[in-house]
C-alpha positions as CSV (number, residue, x, y, z in Angstrom):
1,X,-81.0,35.1,91.4
2,X,-80.7,31.7,89.8
3,X,-82.8,28.9,90.9
4,X,-79.9,26.3,91.0
5,X,-78.5,24.7,94.2
6,X,-75.6,26.9,95.0
7,X,-72.0,24.6,94.6
8,X,-69.6,26.1,96.8
9,X,-65.6,26.4,96.4
10,X,-62.8,26.9,98.2
11,X,-59.6,27.6,97.3
12,X,-61.3,29.5,93.8
13,X,-58.3,31.6,93.4
14,X,-56.3,28.4,93.4
15,X,-55.5,26.0,91.3
16,X,-57.7,23.5,92.6
17,X,-60.9,25.6,93.3
18,X,-60.7,27.4,90.4
19,X,-60.7,24.7,88.0
20,X,-63.6,23.0,89.9
21,X,-65.2,26.6,88.7
22,X,-64.0,26.9,85.8
23,X,-65.2,23.8,84.8
24,X,-68.7,24.5,86.1
25,X,-69.2,27.7,84.2
26,X,-67.9,25.7,80.6
27,X,-70.7,23.1,81.3
28,X,-73.3,24.6,79.5
29,X,-75.9,21.9,81.6
30,X,-74.3,22.4,84.8
31,X,-77.7,22.2,87.7
32,X,-75.2,24.8,89.5
33,X,-74.7,28.3,90.2
34,X,-71.4,28.9,91.5
35,X,-70.0,30.3,94.8
36,X,-66.9,31.5,95.1
37,X,-65.1,31.3,99.2
38,X,-61.8,33.4,98.9
39,X,-60.2,35.5,101.7
40,X,-60.1,38.4,100.1
41,X,-63.1,39.2,98.2
42,X,-61.1,42.5,95.9
43,X,-58.3,40.3,94.6
44,X,-57.3,40.8,91.5
45,X,-58.7,37.2,90.8
46,X,-61.8,37.2,92.8
47,X,-62.8,40.6,90.9
48,X,-62.8,38.5,87.7
49,X,-64.2,35.6,89.2
50,X,-67.4,38.1,89.9
51,X,-67.2,39.8,86.1
52,X,-67.7,36.2,84.7
53,X,-70.7,36.0,87.7
54,X,-69.3,33.6,90.3
55,X,-70.6,35.1,93.4
56,X,-67.7,35.7,95.6
57,X,-68.0,35.8,99.5
58,X,-65.6,36.2,102.2
59,X,-64.8,33.1,104.0
60,X,-61.2,32.2,105.5
61,X,-60.4,28.7,106.8
62,X,-59.3,29.8,109.8
63,X,-62.1,31.2,111.7
64,X,-65.2,28.2,111.7
65,X,-67.6,30.7,112.0
66,X,-66.8,32.9,108.7
67,X,-67.1,29.3,107.0
68,X,-70.3,28.4,108.4
69,X,-71.5,32.0,107.1
70,X,-70.0,31.5,103.6
71,X,-71.9,27.9,103.3
72,X,-75.3,29.1,104.4
73,X,-77.4,27.6,101.6
74,X,-74.8,26.2,100.2
75,X,-76.0,22.6,98.5
76,X,-72.2,21.2,97.9
77,X,-69.0,22.5,99.0
78,X,-65.3,22.2,97.4
79,X,-63.3,21.9,100.5
80,X,-59.0,22.3,100.3
81,X,-56.4,23.9,102.2
82,X,-52.8,25.0,101.6
83,X,-49.7,23.3,103.4
84,X,-47.6,25.2,101.8
85,X,-48.5,28.2,102.5
86,X,-48.0,28.1,106.1
87,X,-46.0,24.9,106.2
88,X,-47.7,24.1,109.8
89,X,-49.4,20.2,109.8
90,X,-51.8,20.7,112.9
91,X,-52.7,24.1,111.1
92,X,-53.5,21.9,108.3
93,X,-55.2,19.7,110.4
94,X,-57.3,22.1,111.9
95,X,-58.4,23.8,108.9
96,X,-59.5,20.9,107.7
97,X,-61.5,20.1,110.5
98,X,-62.6,23.4,110.6
99,X,-64.5,22.9,106.8
100,X,-65.6,19.8,108.0
101,X,-67.3,21.4,111.3
102,X,-68.3,24.1,108.7
103,X,-70.2,22.0,106.1
104,X,-71.7,20.1,109.4
105,X,-73.4,22.9,110.8
106,X,-74.8,24.4,107.0
107,X,-76.0,21.2,105.9
108,X,-74.3,21.1,102.7
109,X,-75.7,18.3,101.1
110,X,-72.8,17.2,99.3
111,X,-68.6,17.8,100.4
112,X,-65.5,16.8,98.3
113,X,-62.6,17.1,101.0
114,X,-59.4,17.3,98.3
115,X,-57.0,14.9,101.1
116,X,-54.2,12.0,101.0
117,X,-52.7,8.8,101.9
118,X,-51.9,8.8,105.5
119,X,-48.2,7.6,105.4
120,X,-48.4,6.2,108.9
121,X,-51.0,4.0,107.8
122,X,-48.1,1.9,106.1
123,X,-44.5,3.8,107.3
124,X,-45.3,3.0,111.4
125,X,-43.3,6.3,112.9
126,X,-40.8,3.7,114.5
127,X,-39.8,2.8,111.0
128,X,-36.7,3.8,110.3
129,X,-36.8,3.5,106.7
130,X,-37.8,6.4,106.4
131,X,-37.5,9.7,109.0
132,X,-40.0,10.7,111.2
133,X,-40.6,14.5,111.0
134,X,-41.9,16.5,113.7
135,X,-41.7,14.1,116.0
136,X,-45.4,12.7,114.9
137,X,-45.6,12.3,110.7
138,X,-43.8,10.5,108.5
139,X,-45.6,13.1,105.2
140,X,-46.5,15.6,106.9
141,X,-48.4,17.8,103.9
142,X,-50.5,13.8,103.2
143,X,-50.8,13.4,107.3
144,X,-51.9,16.3,108.2
145,X,-54.5,16.6,105.9
146,X,-55.8,13.0,106.1
147,X,-56.1,13.6,110.0
148,X,-59.4,15.3,108.7
149,X,-60.9,13.3,107.2
150,X,-62.7,11.0,110.0
151,X,-63.9,14.6,111.0
152,X,-66.0,15.1,108.2
153,X,-67.1,11.2,108.6
154,X,-67.8,10.9,111.9
155,X,-69.2,14.0,111.4
156,X,-72.1,13.0,109.4
157,X,-70.9,15.0,105.8
158,X,-71.6,13.0,103.0
159,X,-68.6,13.5,101.8
160,X,-66.3,12.2,98.4
161,X,-62.8,12.0,99.3
162,X,-60.5,13.1,96.3
163,X,-56.8,12.7,96.4
164,X,-54.5,14.0,94.1
165,X,-51.8,13.9,92.2
166,X,-48.6,15.4,91.1
167,X,-49.1,18.5,89.8
168,X,-47.7,19.1,86.2
169,X,-47.4,23.2,87.0
170,X,-45.4,22.3,90.2
171,X,-42.0,22.4,87.1
172,X,-43.6,26.6,86.8
173,X,-44.1,27.9,90.2
174,X,-42.7,25.2,93.2
175,X,-38.7,24.6,91.7
176,X,-39.4,21.7,90.5
177,X,-38.3,22.1,87.1
178,X,-35.2,21.0,85.5
179,X,-32.0,22.3,86.8
180,X,-28.6,22.4,84.6
181,X,-25.7,19.9,85.9
182,X,-22.1,21.0,86.6
183,X,-21.9,19.6,82.9
184,X,-24.6,21.9,81.3
185,X,-26.7,18.9,80.5
186,X,-30.5,19.7,82.4
187,X,-31.8,17.5,85.0
188,X,-35.1,16.0,86.4
189,X,-34.5,15.1,89.5
190,X,-36.8,13.2,91.9
191,X,-35.8,9.9,93.7
192,X,-38.2,7.7,91.7
193,X,-36.2,5.4,90.4
194,X,-38.1,3.6,87.6
195,X,-41.5,3.7,89.0
196,X,-44.4,6.0,87.5
197,X,-45.9,8.6,89.6
198,X,-49.7,10.2,88.9
199,X,-49.5,13.4,87.6
200,X,-52.0,15.7,86.3
201,X,-52.9,19.2,85.4
202,X,-53.3,21.1,88.6
203,X,-56.4,22.5,87.6
204,X,-57.9,19.5,86.0
205,X,-57.9,18.1,90.1
206,X,-60.6,20.7,90.0
207,X,-62.4,19.5,87.1
208,X,-62.3,15.9,88.5
209,X,-64.3,17.6,91.4
210,X,-66.3,19.1,89.3
211,X,-67.5,15.5,87.5
212,X,-67.7,13.9,91.5
213,X,-70.1,16.5,91.8
214,X,-72.7,15.8,89.1
215,X,-72.4,12.1,90.4
216,X,-74.0,12.4,94.3
217,X,-73.9,8.2,94.1
218,X,-70.1,8.8,94.9
219,X,-70.6,10.0,98.6
220,X,-68.6,7.9,101.0
221,X,-65.9,7.3,97.9
222,X,-62.4,8.1,97.2
223,X,-61.9,8.8,94.4
224,X,-58.8,10.1,93.0
225,X,-57.8,12.7,89.8
226,X,-54.5,12.1,87.9
227,X,-54.2,12.6,83.8
228,X,-51.0,10.1,83.8
229,X,-48.7,7.3,85.5
230,X,-45.5,8.8,84.5
231,X,-41.8,7.5,85.4
232,X,-39.4,10.1,85.5
233,X,-38.1,9.6,82.8
234,X,-40.8,10.2,80.9
235,X,-41.1,13.3,82.4
236,X,-37.8,13.9,81.4
237,X,-38.3,13.2,77.6
238,X,-42.0,14.7,77.4
239,X,-40.1,17.8,78.2
240,X,-36.8,17.4,76.4
241,X,-39.3,17.7,73.4
242,X,-41.4,20.7,74.4
243,X,-38.3,22.8,74.7
244,X,-36.2,21.6,72.7
245,X,-33.1,20.5,74.6
246,X,-32.0,17.8,76.4
247,X,-33.5,17.0,79.7
248,X,-32.6,13.7,81.4
249,X,-33.7,12.1,85.1
250,X,-31.9,12.5,87.6
251,X,-32.5,9.7,90.2
252,X,-32.0,10.2,93.2
253,X,-31.8,8.4,96.9
254,X,-34.5,9.6,99.0
255,X,-31.8,10.7,101.9
256,X,-30.0,13.1,99.1
257,X,-33.6,15.0,98.2
258,X,-34.1,15.3,101.9
259,X,-30.8,16.8,101.9
260,X,-31.1,19.6,99.5
261,X,-31.8,21.9,102.1
262,X,-34.8,23.7,100.1
263,X,-38.1,24.4,102.6
264,X,-40.2,21.3,102.5
265,X,-37.4,19.4,101.2
266,X,-37.2,16.7,104.1
267,X,-41.1,16.2,104.0
268,X,-40.8,16.5,99.7
269,X,-38.4,13.1,100.1
270,X,-40.6,11.3,102.4
271,X,-43.2,12.2,99.8
272,X,-41.7,10.8,96.7
273,X,-40.1,7.6,98.9
274,X,-43.9,6.7,99.8
275,X,-45.1,6.7,96.1
276,X,-41.6,4.9,95.0
277,X,-42.1,2.4,97.4
278,X,-45.2,1.8,97.4
279,X,-46.2,2.4,94.1
280,X,-49.0,0.3,93.0
281,X,-51.4,1.1,95.9
282,X,-50.1,4.5,95.1
283,X,-51.2,4.8,91.5
284,X,-53.9,2.2,92.4
285,X,-55.7,4.8,93.6
286,X,-56.0,6.8,90.8
287,X,-57.5,5.5,88.3
288,X,-57.0,7.4,85.2
289,X,-59.9,6.0,83.1
290,X,-62.2,6.6,85.8
291,X,-60.6,10.6,86.1
292,X,-61.4,10.9,82.4
293,X,-64.6,9.6,82.6
294,X,-65.1,12.0,85.5
295,X,-63.6,14.3,83.9
296,X,-63.0,13.9,79.6
297,X,-61.5,17.0,78.9
298,X,-59.0,16.3,80.7
299,X,-55.1,17.6,79.7
300,X,-52.1,15.0,78.8
301,X,-49.1,15.6,79.5
302,X,-48.3,16.5,76.3
303,X,-51.1,19.1,75.5
304,X,-50.4,20.7,78.5
305,X,-47.0,20.9,77.4
306,X,-47.7,22.4,74.4
307,X,-49.5,25.2,76.1
308,X,-47.1,26.0,79.5
309,X,-43.8,24.8,78.4
310,X,-42.2,28.0,78.0
311,X,-43.6,29.1,81.4
312,X,-41.3,26.8,83.0
313,X,-38.1,28.1,84.6
314,X,-35.1,27.2,82.6
315,X,-31.7,28.1,84.2
316,X,-29.6,29.4,81.1
317,X,-25.8,27.1,80.2
């Protein structure tokens, strides 16, 4: 067994956590040995990690006791939840608090909590410019994570807060890619106007997080992960070049996006509205040069497209 301190990673078989693991394994000077925490240690992805020498242990973020056991002996912990797996804001907050309590009980010396801004700090619930959802949220998947922030702080867990960005991978896995309009032309549709949106390859969030673990002086601060601030038009233009077919950017009102009817459309419509209406703040929280300093191997939009454009589902004519 290695005598190096243990870096425990939640979500190790997902985008962000997997990115932390890959960055650590790729670093020949890494000061850590990696422990991957996952619900199913027998999954194909978990077995693949074990084959790379990663210590794979079981842990369920709905079960605080299992988290304490999984974190015992760990020096550092990457803490992340997946709202879209269950789409329950209350469960999301509880999971974040479970991670904070477990990190405290296990004596973790540096936790990273992958989180977001609380939109209600900027758009009060009584502000009718953005609909209130579930009675007490503006952007549920943002606000629910943010509700757990204070638990890390109040418990005295040494924490860096990582605020993440739009994944380019959403165009592959999340239905955010181009759709073909009535005229047969592909369109990328977001209610962003001409405002830039911080974005990144999903795994590179984990790369930035790994860079934070190498900088313990960042404990107590908030760090933004983004590779680029791109307008919808710039995203569409890059995609056009990558797939060899015109892709237009369709700017739509947030109300129209909320009406699209797919699960979470109202949540995402509010999210894009927030990014658009508070753009200077939102981009400011995700400084590109600082993120790249923490993870120099970060992919650009162009390099990500060169590797991944063929995976994006393109509707046939």
